[in-house]
The first five atom37 places (N, CA, C, CB, O) and aatype in JSON, in Angstrom:
{
  "aatype": [20, 20, 20, 20, 20, 20, 20, 20, 20, 20, 20, 20, 20, 20, 20, 20, 20, 20, 20, 20, 20, 20, 20, 20, 20, 20, 20, 20, 20, 20, 20, 20, 20, 20, 20, 20, 20, 20, 20, 20, 20, 20, 20, 20, 20, 20, 20, 20, 20, 20, 20, 20, 20, 20, 20, 20, 20, 20, 20, 20, 20, 20, 20, 20, 20, 20, 20, 20, 20, 20, 20, 20, 20, 20, 20, 20, 20, 20, 20, 20, 20, 20, 20, 20, 20, 20, 20, 20, 20, 20, 20, 20, 20, 20, 20, 20, 20, 20, 20, 20, 20, 20, 20, 20, 20, 20, 20, 20, 20],
  "atom_mask": [
    [1, 1, 1, 1, 1],
    [1, 1, 1, 1, 1],
    [1, 1, 1, 1, 1],
    [1, 1, 1, 1, 1],
    [1, 1, 1, 1, 1],
    [1, 1, 1, 1, 1],
    [1, 1, 1, 1, 1],
    [1, 1, 1, 1, 1],
    [1, 1, 1, 1, 1],
    [1, 1, 1, 1, 1],
    [1, 1, 1, 1, 1],
    [1, 1, 1, 1, 1],
    [1, 1, 1, 1, 1],
    [1, 1, 1, 1, 1],
    [1, 1, 1, 1, 1],
    [1, 1, 1, 1, 1],
    [1, 1, 1, 1, 1],
    [1, 1, 1, 1, 1],
    [1, 1, 1, 1, 1],
    [1, 1, 1, 1, 1],
    [1, 1, 1, 1, 1],
    [1, 1, 1, 1, 1],
    [1, 1, 1, 1, 1],
    [1, 1, 1, 1, 1],
    [1, 1, 1, 1, 1],
    [1, 1, 1, 1, 1],
    [1, 1, 1, 1, 1],
    [1, 1, 1, 1, 1],
    [1, 1, 1, 1, 1],
    [1, 1, 1, 1, 1],
    [1, 1, 1, 1, 1],
    [1, 1, 1, 1, 1],
    [1, 1, 1, 1, 1],
    [1, 1, 1, 1, 1],
    [1, 1, 1, 1, 1],
    [1, 1, 1, 1, 1],
    [1, 1, 1, 1, 1],
    [1, 1, 1, 1, 1],
    [1, 1, 1, 1, 1],
    [1, 1, 1, 1, 1],
    [1, 1, 1, 1, 1],
    [1, 1, 1, 1, 1],
    [1, 1, 1, 1, 1],
    [1, 1, 1, 1, 1],
    [1, 1, 1, 1, 1],
    [1, 1, 1, 1, 1],
    [1, 1, 1, 1, 1],
    [1, 1, 1, 1, 1],
    [1, 1, 1, 1, 1],
    [1, 1, 1, 1, 1],
    [1, 1, 1, 1, 1],
    [1, 1, 1, 1, 1],
    [1, 1, 1, 1, 1],
    [1, 1, 1, 1, 1],
    [1, 1, 1, 1, 1],
    [1, 1, 1, 1, 1],
    [1, 1, 1, 1, 1],
    [1, 1, 1, 1, 1],
    [1, 1, 1, 1, 1],
    [1, 1, 1, 1, 1],
    [1, 1, 1, 1, 1],
    [1, 1, 1, 1, 1],
    [1, 1, 1, 1, 1],
    [1, 1, 1, 1, 1],
    [1, 1, 1, 1, 1],
    [1, 1, 1, 1, 1],
    [1, 1, 1, 1, 1],
    [1, 1, 1, 1, 1],
    [1, 1, 1, 1, 1],
    [1, 1, 1, 1, 1],
    [1, 1, 1, 1, 1],
    [1, 1, 1, 1, 1],
    [1, 1, 1, 1, 1],
    [1, 1, 1, 1, 1],
    [1, 1, 1, 1, 1],
    [1, 1, 1, 1, 1],
    [1, 1, 1, 1, 1],
    [1, 1, 1, 1, 1],
    [1, 1, 1, 1, 1],
    [1, 1, 1, 1, 1],
    [1, 1, 1, 1, 1],
    [1, 1, 1, 1, 1],
    [1, 1, 1, 1, 1],
    [1, 1, 1, 1, 1],
    [1, 1, 1, 1, 1],
    [1, 1, 1, 1, 1],
    [1, 1, 1, 1, 1],
    [1, 1, 1, 1, 1],
    [1, 1, 1, 1, 1],
    [1, 1, 1, 1, 1],
    [1, 1, 1, 1, 1],
    [1, 1, 1, 1, 1],
    [1, 1, 1, 1, 1],
    [1, 1, 1, 1, 1],
    [1, 1, 1, 1, 1],
    [1, 1, 1, 1, 1],
    [1, 1, 1, 1, 1],
    [1, 1, 1, 1, 1],
    [1, 1, 1, 1, 1],
    [1, 1, 1, 1, 1],
    [1, 1, 1, 1, 1],
    [1, 1, 1, 1, 1],
    [1, 1, 1, 1, 1],
    [1, 1, 1, 1, 1],
    [1, 1, 1, 1, 1],
    [1, 1, 1, 1, 1],
    [1, 1, 1, 1, 1],
    [1, 1, 1, 1, 1],
    [1, 1, 1, 1, 1]
  ],
  "atom_positions": [
    [[0.86, -1.25, 0.01], [-0.08, 0.04, -0.05], [0.84, 1.36, 0.05], [-1.24, 0.04, 1.29], [1.83, 1.39, 0.79]],
    [[0.47, 2.33, -0.66], [1.15, 3.51, -0.65], [0.25, 4.46, -0.01], [1.58, 3.94, -1.97], [-0.95, 4.58, -0.26]],
    [[0.98, 5.15, 0.91], [0.26, 6.26, 1.64], [0.69, 7.78, 1.32], [0.48, 6.03, 3.12], [1.84, 8.14, 1.1]],
    [[-0.25, 8.46, 1.33], [-0.07, 9.97, 1.04], [-0.93, 10.69, 1.99], [-0.46, 10.39, -0.48], [-2.14, 10.48, 2.04]],
    [[-0.28, 11.62, 2.82], [-0.74, 12.45, 3.79], [-1.57, 11.64, 4.87], [-1.53, 13.56, 3.15], [-2.66, 12.0, 5.34]],
    [[-0.81, 10.39, 5.21], [-1.25, 9.44, 6.05], [-2.67, 8.67, 5.79], [-1.26, 10.08, 7.25], [-3.37, 8.14, 6.64]],
    [[-2.89, 8.75, 4.44], [-4.15, 8.08, 4.04], [-3.68, 7.06, 2.79], [-5.37, 9.27, 3.56], [-2.9, 7.44, 1.92]],
    [[-4.24, 5.76, 2.84], [-3.88, 4.78, 1.77], [-4.47, 5.41, 0.46], [-4.5, 3.25, 2.08], [-5.6, 5.89, 0.37]],
    [[-3.51, 5.35, -0.55], [-3.97, 6.08, -1.81], [-3.75, 5.36, -2.96], [-3.33, 7.35, -1.99], [-4.16, 5.78, -4.04]],
    [[-2.94, 3.97, -2.82], [-2.75, 3.15, -4.09], [-2.12, 1.96, -3.42], [-1.77, 3.86, -5.35], [-1.47, 1.91, -2.38]],
    [[-2.51, 0.95, -4.3], [-1.77, -0.44, -4.16], [-0.88, -0.59, -5.24], [-2.72, -1.7, -4.16], [-1.09, -0.07, -6.33]],
    [[0.17, -1.32, -4.95], [1.2, -1.4, -5.98], [1.66, -2.9, -6.3], [2.41, -0.56, -5.52], [1.97, -3.65, -5.37]],
    [[1.7, -3.27, -7.48], [2.01, -4.38, -7.87], [3.51, -4.42, -8.63], [0.9, -4.79, -8.64], [4.22, -3.42, -8.56]],
    [[3.88, -5.36, -9.21], [5.31, -5.42, -9.75], [5.54, -4.22, -10.93], [5.58, -7.02, -10.44], [6.59, -3.59, -11.01]],
    [[4.72, -4.08, -11.55], [4.89, -2.88, -12.59], [3.7, -2.05, -12.96], [5.39, -3.39, -13.89], [3.49, -1.61, -14.09]],
    [[2.79, -1.85, -11.7], [1.69, -1.1, -11.88], [1.29, -0.5, -10.59], [0.65, -1.88, -12.47], [1.78, -1.01, -9.58]],
    [[0.44, 0.57, -10.47], [0.05, 1.28, -9.33], [-1.47, 1.18, -9.48], [0.66, 2.77, -9.25], [-1.8, 1.36, -10.65]],
    [[-2.47, 0.96, -8.67], [-3.84, 1.18, -8.65], [-4.12, 2.12, -7.63], [-4.6, -0.03, -8.47], [-3.7, 1.96, -6.49]],
    [[-4.89, 3.21, -8.02], [-5.23, 4.07, -6.8], [-6.57, 3.48, -6.26], [-5.39, 5.71, -7.18], [-7.18, 2.57, -6.83]],
    [[-6.97, 4.1, -5.08], [-8.0, 3.57, -4.45], [-9.29, 3.95, -5.08], [-7.94, 3.93, -3.12], [-10.33, 3.46, -4.64]],
    [[-9.33, 4.93, -6.27], [-10.6, 5.22, -7.17], [-10.63, 4.11, -8.19], [-10.55, 6.73, -7.96], [-11.57, 4.1, -8.98]],
    [[-9.65, 3.12, -8.28], [-9.59, 2.15, -9.29], [-8.73, 2.54, -10.28], [-10.81, 1.87, -9.84], [-8.34, 1.57, -10.94]],
    [[-8.23, 3.76, -10.68], [-7.3, 4.13, -11.74], [-6.11, 3.18, -11.61], [-6.86, 5.65, -11.65], [-5.61, 2.9, -10.52]],
    [[-5.68, 2.67, -12.81], [-4.49, 1.85, -12.88], [-3.48, 2.42, -13.68], [-4.77, 0.56, -13.34], [-3.78, 2.78, -14.82]],
    [[-2.23, 2.56, -13.23], [-1.22, 3.25, -14.04], [-0.15, 2.13, -14.25], [-0.6, 4.63, -13.3], [0.49, 1.79, -13.25]],
    [[0.11, 1.55, -15.4], [0.86, 0.49, -15.69], [2.27, 0.93, -16.2], [0.13, -0.33, -16.66], [2.43, 2.11, -16.52]],
    [[3.23, 0.08, -16.27], [4.43, 0.34, -16.81], [5.43, 0.87, -15.99], [4.29, 1.08, -17.78], [6.45, 1.35, -16.5]],
    [[5.23, 0.84, -14.59], [6.03, 1.42, -13.81], [7.14, 0.35, -13.33], [5.24, 2.04, -12.76], [6.86, -0.44, -12.43]],
    [[8.33, 0.35, -13.9], [9.35, -0.74, -13.78], [10.15, -0.8, -12.42], [10.35, -0.58, -14.91], [10.81, -1.8, -12.14]],
    [[10.08, 0.14, -11.71], [10.85, 0.16, -10.46], [9.97, 0.84, -9.46], [12.24, 0.88, -10.61], [9.42, 1.9, -9.74]],
    [[9.84, 0.26, -8.31], [9.12, 0.8, -7.18], [9.67, 2.21, -6.71], [9.2, -0.21, -6.03], [8.94, 3.13, -6.33]],
    [[11.04, 2.26, -6.79], [11.77, 3.37, -6.42], [11.39, 4.59, -7.24], [13.19, 3.08, -6.53], [11.65, 5.73, -6.86]],
    [[10.84, 4.36, -8.24], [10.42, 5.48, -9.21], [9.39, 6.54, -8.53], [9.7, 4.8, -10.55], [9.34, 7.72, -8.89]],
    [[8.6, 6.01, -7.55], [7.61, 6.84, -7.01], [8.21, 7.7, -5.85], [6.43, 6.0, -6.55], [7.49, 8.55, -5.33]],
    [[9.5, 7.5, -5.4], [10.09, 8.37, -4.5], [11.4, 8.84, -4.94], [10.18, 7.78, -3.24], [11.82, 9.77, -4.25]],
    [[12.13, 8.48, -5.86], [13.29, 9.06, -6.35], [13.09, 10.28, -7.1], [13.96, 8.17, -7.11], [11.93, 10.58, -7.41]],
    [[14.25, 11.15, -7.5], [14.2, 12.18, -8.15], [14.35, 12.22, -9.68], [14.99, 12.83, -7.6], [14.72, 13.21, -10.31]],
    [[14.01, 11.03, -10.19], [14.15, 10.9, -11.58], [12.92, 11.67, -12.38], [14.22, 9.35, -11.91], [11.73, 11.52, -12.13]],
    [[13.36, 12.34, -13.19], [12.49, 13.15, -14.0], [11.58, 12.43, -15.22], [13.41, 14.18, -14.59], [11.18, 13.13, -16.16]],
    [[11.31, 11.14, -15.16], [10.8, 10.47, -16.18], [9.19, 10.77, -16.22], [11.17, 8.97, -16.02], [8.64, 11.26, -15.23]],
    [[8.54, 10.48, -17.3], [7.08, 10.64, -17.49], [6.28, 9.66, -16.44], [6.7, 10.28, -19.08], [5.24, 9.92, -15.83]],
    [[6.93, 8.66, -16.41], [6.17, 7.69, -15.27], [6.26, 8.06, -13.96], [6.67, 6.3, -15.21], [5.36, 7.7, -13.2]],
    [[7.27, 8.79, -13.49], [7.28, 9.25, -12.17], [6.32, 10.55, -12.01], [8.76, 9.55, -11.77], [5.57, 10.73, -11.04]],
    [[6.46, 11.41, -13.09], [5.35, 12.56, -12.96], [3.86, 12.13, -13.02], [5.53, 13.61, -14.14], [2.99, 12.75, -12.41]],
    [[3.61, 11.07, -13.78], [2.28, 10.68, -13.93], [1.87, 10.05, -12.64], [2.09, 9.77, -15.12], [0.77, 10.32, -12.17]],
    [[2.73, 9.17, -11.99], [2.34, 8.53, -10.75], [2.19, 9.64, -9.66], [3.4, 7.42, -10.33], [1.29, 9.55, -8.82]],
    [[3.02, 10.6, -9.67], [2.83, 11.65, -8.58], [1.68, 12.48, -8.74], [3.96, 12.56, -8.5], [1.01, 12.89, -7.8]],
    [[1.4, 12.75, -10.17], [0.27, 13.54, -10.33], [-1.23, 12.59, -9.93], [0.35, 14.11, -11.95], [-2.27, 13.11, -9.54]],
    [[-1.07, 11.47, -10.08], [-2.24, 10.48, -9.77], [-2.46, 10.64, -8.26], [-1.88, 8.85, -10.18], [-3.58, 10.81, -7.78]],
    [[-1.28, 10.56, -7.5], [-1.32, 10.82, -6.13], [-1.76, 12.23, -5.69], [-0.05, 10.55, -5.62], [-2.37, 12.39, -4.63]],
    [[-1.46, 13.2, -6.47], [-2.0, 14.42, -6.11], [-3.33, 14.64, -6.34], [-1.38, 15.35, -6.66], [-3.9, 15.39, -5.55]],
    [[-4.0, 14.13, -7.27], [-5.43, 14.09, -7.69], [-6.13, 13.32, -6.61], [-5.66, 13.42, -9.15], [-7.19, 13.74, -6.17]],
    [[-5.55, 12.12, -6.12], [-6.28, 11.36, -5.3], [-6.58, 12.19, -3.93], [-5.54, 10.03, -5.08], [-7.67, 12.23, -3.35]],
    [[-5.43, 12.82, -3.57], [-5.43, 13.73, -2.19], [-6.59, 14.92, -2.49], [-3.68, 14.54, -1.86], [-7.44, 15.25, -1.65]],
    [[-6.49, 15.44, -3.68], [-7.45, 16.6, -4.04], [-8.76, 16.18, -3.95], [-7.26, 17.16, -5.41], [-9.63, 16.88, -3.43]],
    [[-9.01, 14.88, -4.5], [-10.36, 14.32, -4.38], [-10.83, 14.1, -3.21], [-10.5, 13.23, -4.96], [-12.02, 14.24, -2.96]],
    [[-9.94, 13.71, -2.32], [-10.28, 13.3, -0.88], [-10.74, 14.57, -0.18], [-9.0, 12.63, -0.08], [-11.76, 14.56, 0.52]],
    [[-9.96, 15.7, -0.38], [-10.15, 16.99, 0.21], [-11.67, 17.47, -0.36], [-8.84, 18.04, -0.25], [-12.56, 17.93, 0.36]],
    [[-11.76, 17.3, -1.58], [-13.13, 17.73, -2.25], [-14.35, 17.03, -1.46], [-13.17, 17.26, -3.92], [-15.35, 17.61, -1.05]],
    [[-14.09, 15.79, -1.36], [-15.18, 14.93, -0.61], [-15.37, 15.35, 0.8], [-14.82, 13.4, -0.59], [-16.49, 15.34, 1.31]],
    [[-14.33, 15.72, 1.45], [-14.49, 16.19, 2.85], [-15.21, 17.51, 2.93], [-13.14, 16.32, 3.53], [-15.83, 17.81, 3.95]],
    [[-15.15, 18.26, 1.92], [-15.77, 19.5, 2.02], [-17.17, 19.57, 1.27], [-14.83, 20.52, 1.49], [-17.8, 20.62, 1.17]],
    [[-17.57, 18.41, 0.78], [-18.84, 18.63, 0.11], [-19.95, 19.05, 0.89], [-19.21, 17.54, -0.52], [-20.88, 19.68, 0.37]],
    [[-19.92, 18.7, 2.29], [-21.21, 19.2, 3.09], [-21.25, 20.78, 3.14], [-21.21, 18.62, 4.68], [-22.24, 21.34, 3.61]],
    [[-20.07, 21.55, 2.6], [-20.37, 23.04, 2.65], [-21.16, 23.49, 1.56], [-19.17, 23.84, 2.66], [-21.55, 24.65, 1.48]],
    [[-21.39, 22.62, 0.71], [-22.23, 23.13, -0.63], [-23.62, 22.57, -0.48], [-21.56, 22.57, -2.17], [-24.42, 22.71, -1.4]],
    [[-23.93, 21.95, 0.58], [-25.3, 21.43, 0.73], [-26.29, 22.48, 1.13], [-25.33, 20.34, 1.75], [-25.92, 23.39, 1.86]],
    [[-27.5, 22.44, 0.71], [-28.57, 23.46, 0.93], [-28.8, 23.72, 2.56], [-29.99, 22.92, 0.2], [-28.88, 24.84, 3.06]],
    [[-28.88, 22.53, 3.25], [-29.17, 22.6, 4.59], [-27.88, 22.7, 5.55], [-30.01, 21.42, 4.9], [-27.95, 22.2, 6.67]],
    [[-26.86, 23.25, 5.18], [-25.83, 23.46, 6.2], [-25.97, 24.89, 6.83], [-24.4, 23.27, 5.57], [-26.67, 25.77, 6.34]],
    [[-25.25, 25.03, 7.92], [-25.56, 26.07, 8.84], [-24.55, 27.36, 8.53], [-25.41, 25.48, 10.37], [-24.41, 28.29, 9.33]],
    [[-23.96, 27.28, 7.43], [-22.95, 28.28, 7.05], [-23.67, 29.57, 6.48], [-21.94, 27.67, 5.97], [-24.75, 29.59, 5.9]],
    [[-22.86, 30.59, 6.75], [-23.39, 32.0, 6.37], [-23.03, 31.96, 4.75], [-22.54, 33.39, 7.31], [-22.16, 31.23, 4.28]],
    [[-23.79, 32.81, 4.03], [-23.61, 33.03, 2.53], [-22.16, 33.32, 2.26], [-24.5, 34.24, 1.98], [-21.56, 32.79, 1.32]],
    [[-21.58, 34.2, 3.11], [-20.1, 34.42, 2.81], [-19.1, 33.32, 3.13], [-19.65, 35.6, 3.54], [-17.99, 33.23, 2.6]],
    [[-19.61, 32.43, 4.14], [-18.72, 31.32, 4.27], [-18.78, 30.24, 3.22], [-18.95, 30.73, 5.52], [-17.8, 29.57, 2.91]],
    [[-20.09, 30.1, 2.63], [-20.24, 29.27, 1.61], [-19.58, 29.63, 0.52], [-21.41, 29.09, 1.33], [-19.19, 28.73, -0.22]],
    [[-19.32, 31.04, 0.16], [-18.53, 31.52, -1.07], [-16.94, 31.33, -0.81], [-18.87, 33.15, -1.38], [-16.14, 31.07, -1.71]],
    [[-16.61, 31.48, 0.45], [-15.07, 31.01, 0.8], [-14.83, 29.7, 0.49], [-14.68, 31.14, 2.28], [-13.8, 29.35, -0.08]],
    [[-15.91, 28.75, 0.91], [-15.52, 27.32, 0.53], [-15.74, 27.03, -0.91], [-16.31, 26.29, 1.33], [-15.12, 26.08, -1.38]],
    [[-16.48, 27.68, -1.62], [-16.56, 27.54, -2.91], [-15.12, 27.88, -3.73], [-17.69, 28.4, -3.31], [-14.66, 27.11, -4.57]],
    [[-14.53, 29.02, -3.38], [-13.26, 29.39, -3.69], [-12.27, 28.35, -3.48], [-12.93, 30.51, -3.0], [-11.52, 27.91, -4.36]],
    [[-12.31, 27.98, -2.29], [-11.36, 26.86, -1.88], [-11.46, 25.6, -2.71], [-11.6, 26.46, -0.43], [-10.46, 25.07, -3.19]],
    [[-12.61, 25.15, -2.85], [-12.87, 23.99, -3.64], [-12.53, 24.24, -5.26], [-14.43, 23.59, -3.4], [-12.05, 23.36, -5.96]],
    [[-12.81, 25.46, -5.69], [-12.38, 25.68, -7.0], [-10.77, 25.66, -7.24], [-12.95, 26.99, -7.41], [-10.19, 25.17, -8.21]],
    [[-10.2, 26.27, -6.18], [-8.7, 26.34, -6.02], [-8.18, 24.77, -6.05], [-8.28, 27.15, -4.53], [-7.16, 24.5, -6.69]],
    [[-8.77, 23.93, -5.47], [-8.37, 22.33, -5.41], [-8.76, 21.87, -6.84], [-9.28, 21.36, -4.15], [-7.98, 21.11, -7.42]],
    [[-9.78, 22.24, -7.37], [-10.01, 21.75, -8.79], [-8.97, 22.22, -9.7], [-11.36, 22.2, -9.34], [-8.51, 21.41, -10.5]],
    [[-8.52, 23.43, -9.7], [-7.62, 24.02, -10.49], [-6.16, 23.59, -10.23], [-7.78, 25.41, -10.35], [-5.27, 23.85, -11.04]],
    [[-5.93, 22.97, -9.18], [-4.55, 22.64, -8.73], [-3.92, 21.85, -9.83], [-4.53, 21.82, -7.36], [-2.88, 22.26, -10.34]],
    [[-4.5, 20.68, -10.25], [-3.47, 19.87, -11.33], [-3.19, 20.62, -12.41], [-4.04, 18.52, -11.95], [-2.13, 20.38, -12.99]],
    [[-3.99, 21.6, -12.87], [-3.41, 22.3, -14.07], [-2.23, 23.46, -13.77], [-4.66, 23.01, -14.82], [-1.42, 23.9, -14.59]],
    [[-2.34, 23.77, -12.58], [-1.28, 24.54, -12.12], [0.05, 24.09, -11.69], [-1.71, 25.13, -11.21], [0.98, 24.89, -11.58]],
    [[0.18, 22.86, -11.46], [1.21, 22.01, -11.14], [2.13, 21.77, -12.33], [0.65, 20.77, -10.62], [1.61, 21.3, -13.34]],
    [[3.56, 22.07, -12.34], [4.32, 21.7, -13.49], [5.24, 20.76, -12.96], [5.01, 22.86, -14.22], [5.31, 20.52, -11.76]],
    [[6.0, 20.17, -13.93], [6.97, 19.19, -13.81], [8.07, 19.45, -12.63], [7.61, 19.09, -15.16], [8.49, 18.64, -11.8]],
    [[8.39, 20.76, -12.79], [9.47, 21.24, -11.81], [8.94, 21.47, -10.38], [10.11, 22.59, -12.33], [9.78, 21.49, -9.47]],
    [[7.64, 21.64, -10.09], [7.16, 22.01, -8.86], [6.29, 20.9, -8.15], [6.41, 23.23, -9.04], [5.61, 21.17, -7.16]],
    [[6.36, 19.71, -8.68], [5.3, 18.61, -8.33], [5.6, 18.13, -6.97], [5.31, 17.34, -9.35], [4.71, 17.53, -6.36]],
    [[6.83, 18.35, -6.39], [7.3, 17.91, -4.98], [7.04, 19.14, -4.1], [8.93, 17.46, -4.93], [7.13, 18.97, -2.88]],
    [[6.73, 20.36, -4.56], [6.64, 21.45, -3.7], [5.25, 22.04, -3.9], [7.76, 22.45, -3.95], [5.26, 23.23, -4.2]],
    [[4.01, 21.42, -3.8], [2.71, 21.95, -4.14], [2.32, 22.79, -3.12], [1.71, 20.95, -4.37], [2.47, 22.45, -1.95]],
    [[1.81, 23.93, -3.45], [1.18, 24.87, -2.49], [-0.41, 24.5, -2.52], [1.5, 26.51, -2.94], [-1.2, 24.82, -3.41]],
    [[-0.69, 23.82, -1.42], [-2.2, 23.4, -1.15], [-2.85, 24.58, -0.72], [-2.42, 22.24, -0.03], [-2.32, 25.34, 0.08]],
    [[-4.12, 24.82, -1.27], [-4.83, 26.05, -0.92], [-5.29, 25.6, 0.62], [-6.18, 26.44, -2.07], [-5.44, 24.39, 0.82]],
    [[-5.49, 26.46, 1.62], [-5.83, 26.31, 2.92], [-7.41, 26.57, 2.9], [-4.97, 27.27, 3.86], [-7.96, 27.46, 2.25]],
    [[-8.02, 25.66, 3.71], [-9.56, 25.73, 3.79], [-9.89, 26.81, 4.59], [-10.23, 24.49, 4.35], [-9.06, 27.25, 5.38]],
    [[-11.12, 27.35, 4.48], [-11.51, 28.6, 5.18], [-11.57, 28.17, 6.68], [-12.97, 29.24, 4.63], [-11.76, 26.99, 6.95]],
    [[-11.41, 29.16, 7.72], [-11.49, 28.93, 8.97], [-12.9, 28.78, 9.39], [-10.82, 29.9, 9.65], [-13.17, 28.55, 10.57]]
  ]
}
């Protein structure tokens, strides 16, 4: 099992990684690729898959903020919407060079 942010996000076989959402990444020839500094496409795609898995978990955890029957003010709902949009935009903003230093948006207080 591969853990990210203390949560299980993937299962790893000999040459594949399967995320908890069922997405399978094949052709990973070396387990060390997920943690070493090699700049190969396999490493980048595997790390992006882990990033998207964490992003999806954060979106799932904040779904309640967009429900009609929550107790949040209109202003708080808008702050949560902005946070959730920043999470959705994150994968497009990450480049090959900054994949290891992602600036995650902070949830509203």
